[in-house]
C-alpha positions in Angstrom: -13.9 -9.8 63.9 -13.3 -8.2 67.3 -12.5 -9.5 70.7 -16.1 -8.9 71.7 -17.3 -11.3 69.0 -14.9 -14.2 69.1 -15.0 -16.6 66.1 -17.1 -19.8 66.5 -15.4 -23.2 66.7 -15.5 -23.2 62.9 -15.8 -19.9 61.1 -18.1 -19.4 58.1 -15.0 -18.0 56.5 -12.3 -20.4 55.2 -9.1 -18.6 56.3 -7.0 -20.2 53.7 -6.8 -19.2 50.0 -8.0 -21.8 47.5 -4.8 -21.5 45.5 -1.3 -20.3 46.2 -0.8 -17.7 43.5 1.9 -15.0 43.6 0.1 -12.0 42.2 2.4 -9.1 41.4 0.0 -6.5 42.7 -1.5 -8.5 45.6 1.4 -9.3 47.9 1.8 -6.8 50.6 1.6 -6.3 54.3 -1.7 -8.1 54.5 -0.2 -11.2 52.9 1.1 -14.0 55.1 4.7 -14.6 54.4 6.6 -17.0 56.7 10.2 -16.1 57.4 11.8 -19.2 56.0 15.6 -19.3 55.4 15.1 -18.4 51.7 12.9 -15.5 52.6 15.4 -14.2 55.1 18.3 -14.6 52.6 16.5 -12.7 49.8 15.5 -9.9 52.1 19.0 -9.6 53.5 20.4 -9.2 50.0 17.9 -6.5 49.2 18.6 -4.7 52.5 22.4 -4.8 51.6 21.6 -3.4 48.2 19.5 -0.6 49.7 22.2 0.3 52.1 25.0 0.4 49.5 24.2 3.2 47.0 25.8 2.8 43.6 26.3 -1.0 44.0 24.3 -3.4 41.8 23.1 -6.8 42.6 22.0 -9.9 40.7 20.0 -12.3 42.8 19.1 -15.8 41.5 16.1 -17.5 43.1 15.9 -21.2 42.2 13.5 -23.9 43.2 11.1 -26.6 41.9 7.4 -26.0 41.0 5.3 -24.7 43.8 8.2 -23.9 46.1 7.5 -20.2 46.3 10.0 -18.7 43.9 7.5 -16.2 42.5 6.2 -15.4 45.9 9.7 -14.4 47.1 10.3 -12.4 44.0 7.1 -10.4 44.4 7.6 -10.1 48.2 11.0 -8.5 47.5 9.3 -5.9 45.4 6.9 -5.2 48.2 9.8 -4.8 50.7 11.7 -2.5 48.4 8.5 -0.3 47.9 7.9 -0.3 51.7 11.5 0.6 52.7 12.6 2.8 49.8 9.4 4.1 48.2 9.8 5.7 44.8 13.5 5.9 45.1 13.5 2.4 43.7 11.6 2.0 40.4 10.5 -1.5 39.5 9.6 -3.7 36.6 8.3 -7.2 36.7 8.6 -9.5 33.7 7.3 -13.0 33.3 9.7 -14.7 30.8 7.7 -16.0 27.9 8.4 -19.3 26.1 10.6 -18.7 23.0 14.0 -17.1 23.0 15.7 -13.9 24.2 14.0 -11.8 21.5 10.7 -12.8 23.2 12.2 -11.8 26.6 13.2 -8.4 25.3 9.8 -7.8 23.9 8.2 -8.6 27.2 10.7 -6.4 29.0 10.3 -3.5 26.6 6.5 -3.8 26.8 6.6 -3.4 30.6 8.9 -0.4 30.2 6.6 1.1 27.5 4.0 1.2 30.2 6.4 3.3 32.3 7.5 5.7 29.6 7.9 8.5 32.2 10.9 6.7 33.7 12.8 6.9 30.4 11.6 10.4 29.6 12.7 11.6 33.1 16.2 10.1 32.6 16.6 11.7 29.2 15.5 15.0 30.6 18.1 14.6 33.4 20.8 14.5 30.7 19.3 17.5 29.0 19.2 19.4 32.3 22.9 18.6 33.0 23.8 19.8 29.5 21.8 23.0 29.8 23.3 23.7 33.3 26.8 23.1 32.0 26.1 25.6 29.2 25.6 28.3 31.7 29.1 28.0 33.0 29.9 29.8 36.2 27.6 32.7 35.5 26.3 34.2 38.7 23.2 35.4 36.9 22.2 31.8 36.1 23.6 30.1 39.1 20.3 29.5 40.8 18.7 28.2 37.5 21.6 25.8 37.0 21.3 24.5 40.5 17.6 23.9 40.0 18.3 22.1 36.8 20.8 19.8 38.4 18.5 19.1 41.3 15.6 18.2 39.0 13.4 21.1 40.2 13.5 23.0 36.8 12.3 21.7 33.4 15.2 22.0 30.9 12.8 22.3 27.9 11.0 25.3 29.6 14.4 26.9 30.6 15.8 26.6 27.1 12.6 28.2 25.6 12.4 31.0 28.2 16.1 32.0 27.9 16.2 31.5 24.1 19.2 29.1 24.4 20.4 27.3 21.2 18.2 24.2 21.4 19.8 22.3 18.4 23.3 22.6 19.8 22.3 21.5 23.3 20.4 18.5 22.0 23.4 17.4 19.9 25.4 17.5 23.2 22.7 15.3 24.8 23.0 12.9 21.9 26.8 12.6 22.3 26.5 12.0 26.0 23.9 9.3 25.5 26.0 7.6 22.8 29.0 7.6 25.2 27.0 6.2 28.1 25.0 3.5 26.1 28.0 2.8 23.8 25.3 2.4 21.1 24.9 5.0 18.4 21.3 4.0 17.5 20.1 4.2 21.1 21.9 7.6 21.6 20.0 9.0 18.6 16.6 7.4 19.4 16.6 8.5 23.1 17.6 12.0 22.1 14.7 12.2 19.7 12.4 11.9 22.7 13.2 15.5 23.4 11.8 16.6 20.0 8.1 17.0 19.4 6.4 14.3 17.2 9.0 11.5 17.7 7.9 9.8 20.9 5.6 7.1 19.3 8.1 6.3 16.6 10.9 5.9 19.1 8.8 3.6 21.4 7.7 1.5 18.5 11.4 0.9 17.8 12.3 0.4 21.4 9.7 -2.4 21.9 11.2 -4.3 19.0 9.4 -3.2 15.8 11.2 -2.0 12.7 12.3 1.7 12.6 9.8 4.1 11.0 10.9 6.2 8.1 11.7 9.3 10.2 14.1 7.1 12.3 15.7 5.6 9.2 16.4 9.1 7.9 18.5 9.6 11.1 20.6 6.5 10.7 18.6 3.9 12.7 18.4 1.0 10.2 17.8 -2.2 12.2 15.2 -3.2 14.9 16.4 -3.9 18.4 15.2 -7.5 17.9 17.3 -8.3 14.9 18.8 -11.3 16.8 19.0 -12.7 20.3 22.3 -11.0 20.8 20.9 -7.6 19.7 17.9 -8.0 22.0 20.1 -8.8 25.0 22.3 -5.9 24.2 19.3 -3.6 24.1 18.2 -4.7 27.5 21.7 -4.0 28.8 21.7 -0.5 27.2 18.3 0.3 28.9 19.7 -0.8 32.3 22.9 1.3 31.9 20.7 4.3 30.9 19.6 4.6 34.5 23.2 4.5 36.0 23.7 7.6 38.1 20.0 8.7 38.0 18.0 10.0 40.9 16.4 6.6 41.5 17.5 3.0 41.5 16.2 0.4 39.1 14.8 -3.0 40.2 13.9 -5.6 37.6 12.4 -9.1 38.3 12.5 -11.7 35.6 10.4 -14.7 36.7 10.2 -18.2 35.2 13.5 -17.8 33.4 13.5 -21.6 32.8 11.1 -20.9 29.9 14.3 -19.7 28.1 17.2 -21.3 29.9 17.2 -25.0 30.7 19.3 -28.1 30.1 17.4 -28.7 26.8 17.7 -25.1 25.6 21.2 -24.1 26.6 22.3 -20.9 24.7 25.7 -20.9 23.0 28.3 -18.6 21.6 27.4 -15.0 21.3 24.2 -15.4 23.4 26.3 -16.4 26.4 28.6 -13.4 25.9 25.5 -11.2 25.6 24.1 -12.7 28.8 27.3 -11.9 30.6 27.2 -8.3 29.3 23.6 -8.1 30.4 24.4 -9.0 34.0 27.4 -6.7 33.9 25.2 -3.9 32.6 22.8 -4.2 35.5 25.7 -4.4 38.0 27.4 -1.3 36.6 24.1 0.5 36.5 23.7 0.0 40.3 20.4 -1.9 39.6 18.9 -4.9 41.4 18.2 -7.7 39.1 16.2 -10.8 40.3 16.3 -13.9 38.2 13.8 -16.7 39.2 13.3 -20.1 37.7 13.8 -23.9 38.0 17.2 -25.0 39.2 18.5 -26.1 35.8 18.4 -22.5 34.4 21.6 -21.8 36.2 23.2 -25.0 34.8 22.6 -23.7 31.3 24.8 -20.7 32.0 28.6 -20.6 31.4 30.7 -20.3 34.5 31.8 -16.7 33.8 28.1 -15.8 33.4 27.2 -17.4 36.7 30.1 -15.6 38.3 28.2 -12.3 37.8 25.3 -13.5 40.0 26.1 -12.0 43.4 23.8 -14.3 45.4 21.8 -17.5 44.9 18.8 -18.3 47.1 17.4 -21.9 46.9 13.8 -22.4 47.8 13.5 -25.3 50.3 10.4 -27.2 51.3 8.3 -25.9 54.2 9.0 -27.6 57.5 6.3 -28.7 59.9 7.1 -25.6 62.0 6.9 -23.3 59.0 3.4 -24.7 58.3 2.3 -24.4 61.9 3.3 -20.7 61.8 1.5 -20.2 58.5 -1.7 -21.8 59.8 -1.7 -19.6 62.9 -0.9 -16.5 60.9 -3.7 -17.1 58.4 -6.3 -17.6 61.1 -5.0 -14.6 63.0 -5.4 -12.5 59.9 -8.8 -13.8 58.7 -10.5 -14.8 62.0 -8.8 -12.6 64.5 -7.5 -15.5 66.6 -4.1 -17.1 66.8 -4.8 -20.8 66.8 -3.8 -24.2 65.2 -7.3 -25.8 65.5 -8.7 -27.7 63.6 -5.2 -28.9 62.8 -2.7 -30.5 65.2 1.0 -30.6 65.1 0.9 -34.3 64.2 -1.5 -33.7 61.3 0.6 -30.8 60.1 3.7 -33.0 60.0 1.7 -35.5 57.9 0.5 -32.8 55.5 4.1 -31.7 55.0 5.1 -35.3 54.4 2.6 -36.1 51.7 3.0 -32.7 50.0 6.7 -32.8 50.1 6.6 -29.4 51.8 5.6 -27.7 48.6 4.1 -24.3 49.7 1.6 -24.4 46.9 0.4 -27.9 47.8 0.4 -27.3 51.5 -1.8 -24.2 51.0 -4.2 -26.1 48.8 -4.5 -28.9 51.3 -5.1 -26.5 54.2 -8.0 -24.9 52.3 -9.7 -28.2 51.4 -9.1 -29.7 54.9 -10.5 -26.7 56.7 -13.6 -26.9 54.6 -13.9 -30.7 55.1 -13.4 -30.4 58.9 -16.0 -27.6 59.1 -18.5 -29.8 57.2 -17.9 -32.7 59.6 -17.6 -30.5 62.7 -14.4 -32.3 63.7 -10.7 -31.8 63.9 -8.5 -32.8 60.9 -7.2 -36.4 61.1 -4.7 -38.3 59.1 -7.5 -40.3 57.5 -9.1 -37.0 56.4 -5.8 -35.8 55.0 -5.5 -39.0 52.9 -9.1 -38.8 51.7 -8.8 -35.1 50.7 -5.4 -35.7 49.0 -6.9 -38.5 46.9 -10.2 -36.9 46.0 -9.1 -33.3 45.5 -5.4 -32.8 45.5 -4.3 -35.6 43.2 -7.6 -36.5 41.5 -7.4 -34.0 38.6 -3.9 -35.4 37.7 -5.3 -38.9 36.8 -7.0 -37.8 33.6 -4.1 -35.6 32.5 -1.6 -38.4 33.3 -3.4 -41.0 31.1 -3.9 -38.4 28.4 -0.2 -37.7 28.2 0.7 -41.4 28.3 -1.7 -42.2 25.4 -0.3 -39.3 23.4 3.2 -40.5 23.9 2.3 -44.1 22.9 0.5 -42.8 19.9 3.5 -40.7 18.8 5.7 -43.8 19.1 3.4 -45.8 17.0 2.9 -48.3 19.8 -0.3 -50.3 20.1 -1.7 -50.6 23.7 -4.5 -53.1 23.6 -6.8 -53.3 26.6 -5.6 -56.0 29.0 -6.7 -55.7 32.5 -4.4 -58.4 34.0 -0.9 -59.5 33.2 0.3 -62.5 35.2 -2.5 -61.9 37.6 -1.5 -58.2 38.2 -3.9 -55.4 37.2 -2.1 -53.1 34.8 -3.0 -49.9 33.0 -1.1 -50.5 29.7 0.4 -53.5 28.1 2.5 -52.8 25.0 3.9 -55.7 22.9 7.4 -55.1 21.4 9.1 -57.1 18.7 8.5 -60.7 17.7 10.1 -62.5 20.7 7.3 -61.8 23.3 8.8 -58.6 24.6 6.4 -56.2 26.3 6.2 -53.0 28.3 3.7 -52.9 31.2 2.8 -49.5 32.7 1.3 -49.2 36.2 -0.3 -45.8 37.0 -1.1 -45.0 40.6 -2.1 -41.8 42.4 -0.2 -40.6 45.4 1.4 -43.4 47.5 0.4 -42.1 50.9 0.8 -45.1 53.2 2.6 -48.3 53.8 -0.2 -50.6 52.5 -0.3 -48.8 49.1 3.5 -49.1 48.8 3.5 -52.8 49.8 0.9 -53.6 47.2 2.7 -51.7 44.5 6.0 -53.4 45.3 4.3 -56.8 45.2 2.9 -56.1 41.7 6.2 -54.9 40.3 8.0 -57.9 41.7 5.5 -60.3 40.1 5.6 -58.6 36.7 9.4 -58.6 36.7 9.5 -62.4 37.0 8.3 -62.7 33.4 11.1 -62.8 30.9 11.4 -60.0 28.3 9.0 -57.7 30.2 9.9 -54.2 31.3 7.9 -52.3 33.9 7.3 -48.5 34.1 5.6 -47.1 37.2 3.9 -43.7 37.0 2.9 -41.9 40.2 0.2 -39.2 39.8 0.9 -37.4 43.0 3.3 -37.4 45.9 5.9 -40.2 46.7 8.1 -39.7 49.7 11.9 -40.1 49.2 11.8 -43.2 51.5 9.1 -44.8 49.5 10.8 -43.9 46.2 14.1 -45.5 47.3 12.2 -48.7 48.3 10.3 -48.9 45.0 13.4 -48.1 43.0 15.2 -51.1 44.5 12.6 -53.5 43.2 11.8 -51.7 39.9 15.5 -51.2 39.0 14.7 -47.7 37.6 13.2 -44.5 39.0 9.4 -44.3 39.2 8.1 -41.4 37.0 6.4 -38.7 39.0 3.7 -36.7 37.3 4.5 -33.1 36.7 2.2 -31.0 34.4 5.1 -29.3 32.6 7.7 -32.1 32.5 5.9 -35.4 32.6 5.4 -36.0 28.9 9.1 -35.5 28.3 10.1 -37.8 31.2 7.7 -40.5 30.1 8.8 -40.3 26.5 12.5 -40.7 27.6 11.7 -43.7 29.8 9.6 -45.3 27.1 12.3 -44.8 24.5 14.9 -46.4 26.8 12.9 -49.6 27.5 11.7 -49.8 23.9 15.3 -49.8 22.6 16.2 -52.4 25.2 13.5 -54.7 24.0 14.3 -54.1 20.4 17.7 -55.8 21.0 15.8 -59.1 21.5 15.4 -59.2 17.7 19.1 -58.3 17.1 19.9 -61.8 15.8 16.9 -61.6 13.4 17.4 -58.4 11.3 14.3 -59.2 9.2 12.1 -59.4 12.2 13.5 -56.3 13.7 13.0 -54.4 10.4 9.5 -55.6 10.1 8.7 -54.5 13.7 10.1 -51.0 13.0 8.2 -50.7 9.7 4.9 -51.7 11.5 5.5 -49.0 14.1 6.3 -46.4 11.4 3.1 -47.3 9.6 1.2 -47.0 12.8 2.8 -43.6 13.5 1.7 -42.4 10.0 -1.8 -43.7 10.5 -2.0 -42.1 14.0 -0.9 -38.7 12.5 -3.5 -38.9 9.8 -6.2 -39.7 12.3 -5.1 -36.7 14.4 -5.2 -34.3 11.5 -8.6 -35.5 10.3 -10.0 -35.4 13.8 -8.6 -31.9 14.4 -9.9 -30.6 11.2 -13.4 -31.9 12.0 -13.3 -30.5 15.5 -12.1 -27.1 14.4 -14.8 -26.9 11.6 -17.4 -28.0 14.1 -16.3 -25.4 16.6 -16.2 -22.6 14.0 -19.7 -23.4 12.7 -21.6 -24.0 16.0 -19.9 -21.9 18.7 -22.0 -18.8 18.1 -25.2 -20.8 18.4 -24.1 -22.6 21.5 -23.0 -19.3 23.2 -26.3 -17.7 22.2 -28.2 -20.6 23.7 -26.2 -20.5 26.9 -26.8 -16.8 27.1 -30.6 -17.4 26.9 -30.3 -20.1 29.6 -28.4 -17.7 31.9 -31.1 -15.1 31.4 -33.7 -17.6 32.3 -31.7 -18.8 35.3 -31.5 -15.2 36.5 -35.3 -14.8 36.4 -35.7 -18.1 38.3 -33.2 -17.4 41.1 -33.5 -13.7 41.4 -35.6 -12.3 44.3 -36.3 -9.3 46.4 -33.6 -7.9 48.6 -33.5 -9.0 52.2 -36.2 -7.1 54.1 -34.0 -7.0 57.2 -31.2 -4.9 55.7 -30.2 -2.5 52.9 -29.3 -3.8 49.4 -25.5 -3.8 48.9 -25.6 -2.6 45.4 -28.7 -1.6 43.5 -29.8 -4.0 40.7 -26.9 -6.4 41.2 -24.5 -3.9 39.6 -20.9 -4.9 40.2 -18.7 -2.2 41.8 -16.1 -0.9 39.4 -13.1 -2.7 41.2 -14.9 -6.0 41.1 -15.9 -5.6 37.5 -12.3 -4.7 36.6 -11.1 -8.0 38.0 -13.5 -10.0 35.9 -12.7 -7.8 32.8 -9.0 -8.7 33.2 -9.7 -12.4 33.5 -12.1 -12.4 30.5 -9.6 -10.5 28.4 -7.0 -13.2 29.0 -9.6 -15.8 27.7 -10.2 -14.2 24.3 -7.8 -16.6 22.5 -10.5 -18.4 20.6 -11.7 -15.0 19.2 -8.1 -14.3 18.1 -7.9 -17.8 16.5 -11.1 -17.0 14.6 -9.5 -13.7 13.4 -6.4 -15.7 12.4 -8.6 -18.1 10.3 -10.2 -15.1 8.5 -6.8 -13.5 7.7 -5.7 -16.7 6.0 -8.0 -15.8 3.1 -6.9 -12.2 2.8 -4.9 -11.1 -0.3 -1.9 -9.7 1.7 1.4 -10.5 3.2 -0.4 -11.1 6.5 -2.3 -14.0 5.0 0.8 -16.0 4.3 2.0 -15.5 7.9 -1.5 -16.5 9.1 -1.5 -19.6 7.1 2.0 -20.6 8.4 0.9 -20.0 12.0 -2.4 -21.9 11.6 -0.6 -24.8 9.9 2.0 -25.0 12.7 -0.8 -24.9 15.3 -3.2 -27.4 13.7 -0.5 -30.0 13.2 -0.4 -30.5 16.9 -3.0 -32.6 18.6 -3.3 -30.3 21.6 -4.8 -27.5 19.6 -8.4 -28.6 19.6 -8.2 -29.6 23.3 -6.7 -26.3 24.2 -9.3 -24.3 22.3 -12.0 -26.2 24.0 -10.4 -25.5 27.4 -10.3 -21.8 26.7 -13.9 -21.8 25.7 -15.0 -23.6 28.8 -12.9 -21.4 31.0 -14.5 -18.3 29.5 -18.0 -19.7 29.9 -17.3 -20.7 33.5 -15.8 -17.2 34.3 -18.8 -15.5 32.7 -21.2 -17.6 34.8 -19.1 -16.8 37.9 -19.4 -13.1 37.1 -23.2 -13.4 36.7 -23.5 -15.3 40.0 -21.6 -12.6 41.8 -23.7 -9.9 40.1 -26.9 -11.7 41.1 -25.6 -12.0 44.7 -25.2 -8.3 44.8 -28.8 -7.8 43.9 -29.9 -9.6 47.2 -26.9 -9.1 49.5 -27.8 -7.0 52.6 -26.0 -5.4 55.5 -26.9 -4.5 59.1 -26.9 -1.1 60.6 -23.1 -1.2 61.0 -22.6 -1.8 57.2 -21.6 -5.5 57.7 -22.9 -8.3 55.6 -25.6 -10.4 57.2 -24.3 -13.9 57.9 -26.5 -15.8 55.4 -25.3 -13.5 52.6 -21.7 -14.0 53.5 -22.2 -17.8 53.5 -23.9 -17.6 50.1 -21.0 -15.6 48.7 -18.5 -18.1 50.1 -20.5 -20.9 48.5 -20.3 -19.2 45.1 -16.5 -18.9 45.5 -16.2 -22.6 46.4 -18.3 -23.7 43.4 -16.1 -21.7 41.0 -12.9 -23.0 42.5 -14.1 -26.6 42.3 -15.0 -26.5 38.6 -12.0 -24.4 37.6 -9.8 -27.0 39.2 -11.3 -29.6 36.8 -10.1 -27.7 33.8 -6.5 -27.8 32.6 -5.7 -24.2 32.5 -2.1 -24.8 31.4 -3.6 -25.8 28.0 -4.6 -22.1 27.6 -1.0 -21.2 28.2 0.1 -23.6 25.5 -2.3 -22.2 23.0 -1.3 -18.7 23.8 2.3 -19.6 23.2 1.4 -21.2 19.8 -0.4 -18.1 18.7 2.2 -15.7 20.1 4.8 -16.6 17.5 5.1 -18.0 14.1 7.8 -19.9 12.2 10.4 -17.1 13.0 10.7 -14.1 15.2 10.7 -11.4 12.6 8.4 -8.6 13.7 5.3 -7.9 11.6 1.8 -6.5 12.0 0.2 -9.9 12.4 2.8 -11.1 14.9 2.5 -7.8 16.9 -1.3 -7.9 17.0 -1.3 -11.4 18.4 1.5 -10.7 20.9 -0.4 -7.7 22.2 -3.2 -9.8 23.5 -1.2 -12.8 24.7 -2.1 -14.6 27.9 0.6 -14.2 30.4 0.7 -17.0 32.9 -3.0 -17.8 32.5 -2.9 -20.6 35.0 -1.8 -18.4 37.8 -4.1 -15.5 36.8 -7.2 -17.7 36.7 -6.0 -19.7 39.7 -6.1 -16.5 41.8 -9.3 -15.0 40.3 -11.7 -16.1 43.1 -9.4 -14.8 45.8 -9.1 -11.4 44.0 -12.8 -11.2 43.6 -13.3 -12.2 47.3 -10.8 -9.5 48.4 -12.5 -6.8 46.4 -16.1 -7.7 47.3 -15.5 -8.1 51.0 -13.5 -4.8 51.2 -16.8 -3.1 50.4 -18.2 -4.4 53.7 -15.2 -4.2 55.9 -14.9 -8.0 55.8 -17.3 -8.2 58.8 -20.2 -10.2 59.8 -23.3 -9.4 61.9 
């Protein structure tokens, strides 16, 4: 958009992304990053590192969900690349669920994709040894200088001059052993200089057992023998780059998957963690650790002392959000403006979202679309309506599902009872023989005073009844002020819905009030015992129901999925014939026959690859019947998975996500068949509008699916009953979904970016 063609009051383009997703490869100069205090602190630490050669840094980025931890981590990578280029080599690792063996495998897999870094470093050592062997000879002075400067290939020099290769490689091995302080690594890395060993060495480096040709040279154990050995291996690989021609930057995101208050490492693992941080510091590397705040609390004090700086992500302020809105509209629409928002509305958005960047961005996207539909400015009432319908709506089903699962696991009955003492309640759970009961009130976000007053009135009325405990679950945002006022009446904290932590929080609260009510039967041991036996019996009955239901669903899925997919495919082909049409007569077809450009097709291919879990599960089922060691591993893994109620739900979610993504791809392909441009190569307005409609439809229905269930299933299939490497385990890990929620959450934006780049992002 140019100054000669100013944007209309409302643009056809929604300037805000539908989801705030930090994509490793998509944050750059074109991405809007507001200079918050945390951003400035992180960049300052990186600048200090870049200006201090030889000095390492360990930066911890902590914050709650959606506060921008990953965005800052990825943004620092972009800044390092922008300011230092290839002099700083980078790796980005998403910490998987599991333990530090899992982390090392993820780290080594990323390094495996950058083999040239390790090979270049080993050749540097070789070059130094070869140069040293030439002594002070004037004849070879120029060659020695070229070797030390990296301009000459040591392998070629040794061959051309007929130097004793075996003796020189032995010297390299000794140097590597001294530097890494690890005999096995010194031997393995040196073997990279010999022909025919590269694949075997890398198989060992990524965590598999040593091949026979490595065992013959004294390498007996895998790097993943234990958590301690895995952390030691990471430290060795960091130290390897000490003194090299480039500096090493490693980002480990979502470290709370491994470190938290509930999974606090002990003993040797804490020692290894300290040595890992010391290894990165001594190597002059820049290590970024990002995660929820409690990951730092799980570290011993002497481990935390190795962290050179901590950055805490804070909520966005109203001014931050105003700057963001203006910057997005400047970038997308070519005009620096706040409309259709106002400063008062922005303050309200920040209040009801808690300043969470992820939530603020989602609200801005939805509110801009709603304002454009109504051709009016955004109002407080519109914010409340959008927050209820779109922002918090999807939480309702998930909240009730998790509550019911927890009650089922406790063996607690929850008969339907719409009113208790005249108050509408969601769950009423009788406890014991003395009339005790737990009532649960579930509400969406409490956004205004009237909602809070009504809730406080209900809680007060319920608490008048003797032997009745009240739990309040809030499915969305609750301001600190409202939370304090509700706590004063409730006499306990309300439980706020969080996808990753809600089930555990509700379980803990339920256990607490359950034990409190059990004490009512303390003077009647027989009644107390009978109540407990009834609950245990109910738990067993619930478990049996779950297993039988899961078995039936899995069998049904296995026998009918092919027919359903074939039928859907036929329906898609019919739909294509019905909606297809000639290209616009007023312009040139964008792409012949609706064929997707290679870049767009690659984005869809990546997404669909991450959604192949059900295919892998089918493979796992088939392997159970093989006559091999893999069959036993498959049976153990299937048993562990099927014993959990989430398995059938997660499998269904993956299937639906894949079908939705395939339909999205077909819709974009069909759009290409009719999309037309003007004489300047810009999309005609009606075709741009149609494309944006396709994007909105996909985002709407993707938001209705619980993508995090795909993550859960991926984690179940990524490991078995132990962490011993094996062919089955490796084949499953190789195709594991990494952060499927974020990947699919940003799919439409990546498709939009790639498609519109073909047309210069312009309109007629």
